[in-house]
N, C-alpha and C positions, 0 to 999 in steps of 0.2 A: 192415210194417217196410221201410224204405227201403234199397235196395242201392246201395252206393257203388262207383264204378269203382276198380279197383286203382290204387294209386299207382305213379308212375314208378319209385320205389325198389324196387318188388317185381319189376321186370323183371330177367331173368337178365343177369349181367355179360357183356359182349361184349369179349373180349380184343382188344387193338389188332392191326391187320393191316397188312401192308406196303402194300397198295393201298387201305387205308381212307382216310377223309377227312383224317385228321391227317397221314398220311405219303405220300399219293399223289404229290404234286408232287416231293418229294425222291426217291422211289423211281424214278419215271419218268425224272427227270433223270439220276440215277446210271446207270441201266441203258442209257439212250440213248448216253451217252458211252462206256461200256464196250463196247457193241456195235460202235460205229464204230471205236474204237481197236483192237478185236480183229481187224478186217479187216487192219490193218497187221501185227499179230503173226503171223497165219496166212499172209499173202501173202509177206512178205519172205523167210521161210525157204524157201519154194518156189522163188523166182526167184534166190536167191543164187548157185547154180552158174552161171546165165547171166551174172550181174553179174561174177563172178570171171573167167569166160572172156573177156567183152567188154572188160573193163578190164585184162586180163592180170595178174590179181591173185589167182591161186589160192593163192599163198603167204601172202596176207593174209586168207584165208577166215575163219579163227577170229578174227582181230583185228577184223574188221568187226562181229562180234557183241560182242566184248569192249569196243570203243570205246563202243558204245551203253550197255553195262552199267556201265562205270566212271564215265562222266559221270552216269549215273542215281544212282550211289552218292553223289556230291557233292550233287546236287540234292535227294536225299531228306533229307539232314540239314538243309540250309538251309530247305527248305520245312517240315519238322517243327518247327524252332525258331519260324518265323514263325506257323505254325498254333497253337502253344501260346500265343504272346504276343498275336497280333492277329486270329486267326480263319483259317479255311481257304479263304475265297473267293479272295483274291488269288493264293496259290500255285496254286490250281486253274486259274484263268483264264490266268495267265501261263504255266503249264506247257503247257496245250493250245496256246497261241499259239506257243511255242517248238517244240512237236512238229510243227505244221503247217509252220513255217519249215524245219525239218530235212527234212521230206518233199520240199519244193520243191527244196532244195539237193541232195538225193540224186538226184532225177530229172534234174537238170541237170549232175551231175558227169561230167567227161570223163577224169579220172585217178583212180587208186586213192587218192591222198592226199586229194583233194577228197571222195571218197565216204566215207572214214573220218571226215573232219571233219563231214560231214553227219550221219553216224550218231551222232556225239558230241552234236550239237545236238538230234537226236531224243531221245537219252537224257536230256539235261537236262530236256526238256519232259515226257517220260514219268515221270521220277523225281519231279518236283515235283507233277504232277497226281495221281499214284497215292497218294503219302503223304497228300496233302490229302483224297483220297477215303476213306482209312482213318479219318482224324480226323473226317471228315464223318459216317461211319457211327457212330462212337463218340458224337458229340455229338447227332445227330438221333434215333437209335433207343435205346430202353431196353435194358437188358442182356439180357432174355429174348428180344428180337427180333433180336439181332445174328447168331446162327447162321443164321436165315432170310435176313437181309440178305446175308450172305456167300454163301449158297447161290444167291440170286437173281443176284448178281454173276457167279458161275461159270456159271449158266444163260444169262446174256447172251452167253456165248461160243459157244453151241450153233449158232445160225444162221451166224455167220461161220466157224465151224469146218467146217460142212457145205458151204458154198458158196465160202468164201474161197479155198482152194487151187485149186479148179476155175476160178474167175473169174480168179485171178492167172495160172494157166497159159494160159488162153484169151487174156487181154490180152497177155501176154508173147509168145505165139506169133503173134498177129495184128499187134500194133503195136510190140512190144519191151518189155523190162523197165522202162524209164523211166516208161511210162504206168501201171504198177502203183503207183508212188509218186505220180504226178500225180493219178491217179484218186481217191485217198483224200481229197485236200485238200478238194474241194467237199462231201464228206460230213461232215467234222469241223466246218467253219466254221459252217454253219447250226445244228448241235447246240449249239455254244458260245453262239451268239447267243440261242437259245431258253432256255438255262439261266441267263442273266444275271439275270433278275428273281428267280428262286427262290434263287439264290446270295446275292443282296443281302439278301433277307428272312431267310434261315436262317443266315447266317454272321456274325452280329453277335458281336464278340469279347467274351468274358467276362473279368472281372477275376479271374485265378487267381494264387495265390502262385507264385513262381519255383520250378522244380524243380531238382534237383541238376545237371542237364545243360542249363540254360537260359541259359548265358553265350554270347551271340552270337559274340563274337570268338574265344573259345577253341574253341567247337564248330566254327566255320567253318574255322579253321586245322586242326583235327583232321580234318575232312572232306576238306580239300585234301590233307593228308598221306596219308590213306588212299587217296584217288582217284589221286594222283600215284604213290604207292607201288605200288598195284596195276598202274597203267599201265607203270611202269618194270619191275616184276617180270615182267609178261607179255611185254614186249618183250625182256627179257633171256633168258627161257626160249625164246622164238622164235628167238633168235640163237645158242643154244648149239651148233647143228649147223654153223653157219658160222664163228663166232668164239668158241670155247669160253671163253677167258680173259675177254674183254670181256663175253660173255653171263653168265658166272658172277658178275662184279663187279656188273653191273646187277641180277641176281637178288637178291644179298645186300642191296644198298642199297635196292632196292624193298621187300624183305621187312621191313627195319628200319623204314622209313617207314610201311608198312602196319600193322605191329603197334603202333606208337606211336599212330596214328590210331584203331585199333580199341579200344585200351585206354581212350580217352576217350569214344568214341562208344557203346560197348555198355554194358549194365548192369554194375554192379560185380560182378566174379567170373566174367564170361562166358568169359574166356580160360582159366579153369581148370574150366569146367563146373560152377559152383556150382549147388546145387539151386534149383528154382523158376524164376523169371523168366529168369535168365541162360541156363539151358539151353533153356528154351522158345524164346527168341529165336534161339538157334543152330540149332535144329532146322529152321528155315526154310532155312538155308544148306545143310544136308545134303540136304534134299529137292530144292532147286533144282539143286545141283551134279550129283547123280546123274541127274536127269531131263534137264535141258537140256544137260548134257555129252554126251549121246547124241543127243537130239532134233535138235540143230543139224546133225548130220552124217548123219542118215538120208537126206535128199534127195540129198546128194552121193554116198553109198554106193550107193543104189539106181540112180541115173542112171549113174554111172561103172562100177559093177561088174556090175549086172544089166541095164543097157540100158533102164531105165524112162524114159518121157517125164516132162515136168514135171508133167502132170496126175496120172499114176499115182503118182509119188513123193510127191505131196502127200496122197494118201489116208491114208497112215500117220499123218501129222500130224493129219488130220481125226479119225481114230478115237481118237487120244490125247485130243483136246479133248472128245470125246463121253464118254469114260470119266471125264475130269476133272469134267465137269458132273454125271454120275451119282454120283460119289463125294462131291461137295460136297452134293448133295441128301441122300444117306444120312446124312452127319454131322449135318445139321440136324434129322434125325428121331430120332437115337439119343442116349441119355444114356450115362453111364459115365465112367471115368477117362480124361482126355485123353492120358496117357502110353501107355495101351494102344491108343488109336486111332492115335497116332503110330507105335507099333511095328508095327501092322498096315499103316499107310501106307508106311513105309520098306521093309517086307518086300515089298509089292506092286511098288514101284518097282524094287527089286533083282531080283525075278523077271522083270519086264518087260524090264529091261536085258539080262539073261542070255539071254532068248528072242530079243531083237532081234539079237544077234550072229550067230544062225543064218542070218539073211537074206542074208549075203554068203558063206556057205560053198558050195563046189562041190556041185552036186547038190541043193541046197535052194532052193526057190522064195523069191524076195524078198518074196512076199506074207505070209510068216510074220511080217513086221514089223507087220501089221495087228492080229492078236490080242495080240501082245506089247505094243503101245503102248496097247491098251485096258486091259490090266492095269496098266501103269505109270501111265496117266492116272487110273485109279480110285484108285490110291494117292495121287496128287497132289491129287485133289479132296477126299479125306478129310483128308489131312495139312495142306495149306495153310490151309484154312478153320479147322481145329481149332487150329492155331498162332495164327492171327489172333485168334480168339475168346478163347483162353486168355491171350494177351498183354494184351489190353484188360482182361480180368477181373483180372489180376494187377497192373495199372498204376494208380497214383493218377491222378486226373483231370488234374493239372497236369503229368503226364509222358506223357500219351497220345500227344502229337505226337513227343516224343523217342523213345519206345519203338516207335511206328509207323515212325519213321525207322530205328531200329535193326533192326527186322524187314526193312525193304527193303534196308538195308546188307548184311545177311547173305545176303539173297536174291540181290541183284545181284552181290555178291562171289563167292558160291558159283558162280553161273552163269558169271561172267566168268573166274574161275580155271580152272574145268573146261573151258570152251570154248577158252580160250587154250592150255591144256595139250594139248587135243585137236588144235588147229591146229598146234602145235609138233610133235606126234607125226606128223601127216600129212606135214609138211614134212621131218622127219627120215627117215621110212621111204620116202617117195617118192610121186609123183603118177600112176604107172601104175595101171591098174585092179586088178591083183593086189596092188600095194603099198597102195592105198587100202583094199582089203579087209582086209589085215593090220592097218593102222592102226586101222580101225573095230573089229576084234576086241579089240585092246589097249585102246582107249578104253572099250569096254563092260566089260571085266574090271576096269579101274581104277574106273569109276563104280559097279560092283557092290560093290566094297570100301567105297566112300563110303556107299552106301545101307545096307549091312550094319552099318557103324559107327554110323550114326544109330539103327538098331534097338536096338543094345546100349545106347547112351547115353540113350535116351528115358526110361528109368526115373528119371533125375535131374530130370525136369520136376516131380516131386511135391514 
């Protein structure tokens, strides 16, 4: 009797892999860009105290971060609209080009105003490229691969988080903080050029029906209202200690514009925490506010209060990023209800924030910030990836760009408002070492309230 070879159909099914033949190019392209851009995120936070001192702009410390975030908010919406209608390639490429331009302008800035403008240009580029990255993941990978894709994106921060602060501190100490900005430019440009062929092949626009938030003019105006409103609000809050009446008027006007913009930009019912997608999107803002509202002031607090150098102060940020990567990996391996993972995540961030405030207390070593930020970073890794995956799962295909933009709007807005409020508190309380310590404690307590509120509201994601 003749024995026939087994047919190909009898071979066991091989599930698709991130680095398999079908997805290898897209995965390497995404991770390469994330890795290079991550150097900027880890480096700028470390050298900002030097920038503030050199440009005599300690009173603008918080606004330098907020300018980046507010401009990112506007770019997120415009890029999300474009990605839904024409594909993600153009906003991705244009975003990285703007990001590089902003880095060059920041390095050349000789006044605080020019530096703030450069940070805004960087924000435009980062906002456009990142929302395009989220849409790219939604369009390139099937649903069951997206948790692994987001985990890989978080893992791409590991090397920059380990060496970025040390490199930034060494460069700033040897040649000055300007070369931290200049040095990133030659790393980003080749990566962009290498990605152009894969973007051209993979980003062909699909004909999708218009979503409820696909009107370009209305959404662009709403984005402008939200971004301008956030900027005016932050400026007003920062002026309250100098000109209470004018600052209060700016705060109210900015809040009105911001709420108008958010009403149109976010999913219906978000401002009243409607169940499902609206609350899922808002969870991104709670996480970002609680974490980055403290993260941005850790180097300042450790350097001014505990006498840390630039390199030592950057270690806390490094450990936070390592915890973030570990948390993202864990969420990719675990099943379960998303709202329970978010409750765990916001609780971790809250505990980390409360532990971090111990770092500026008399008699307590500043190194307590290291385990504190590992815990907070773990929560961010679990929470941010879970929110991203859940949002895409809850979104119709023709609203993936709009909802990805909404995610980043709440992300950037939460960070911007928290950091801006923290900067205003530092200015109000004072810039002496003991006053900065007091301001840092107050900031940590406020952000712990934000994180705890997120844990309570997470159940409405169901």
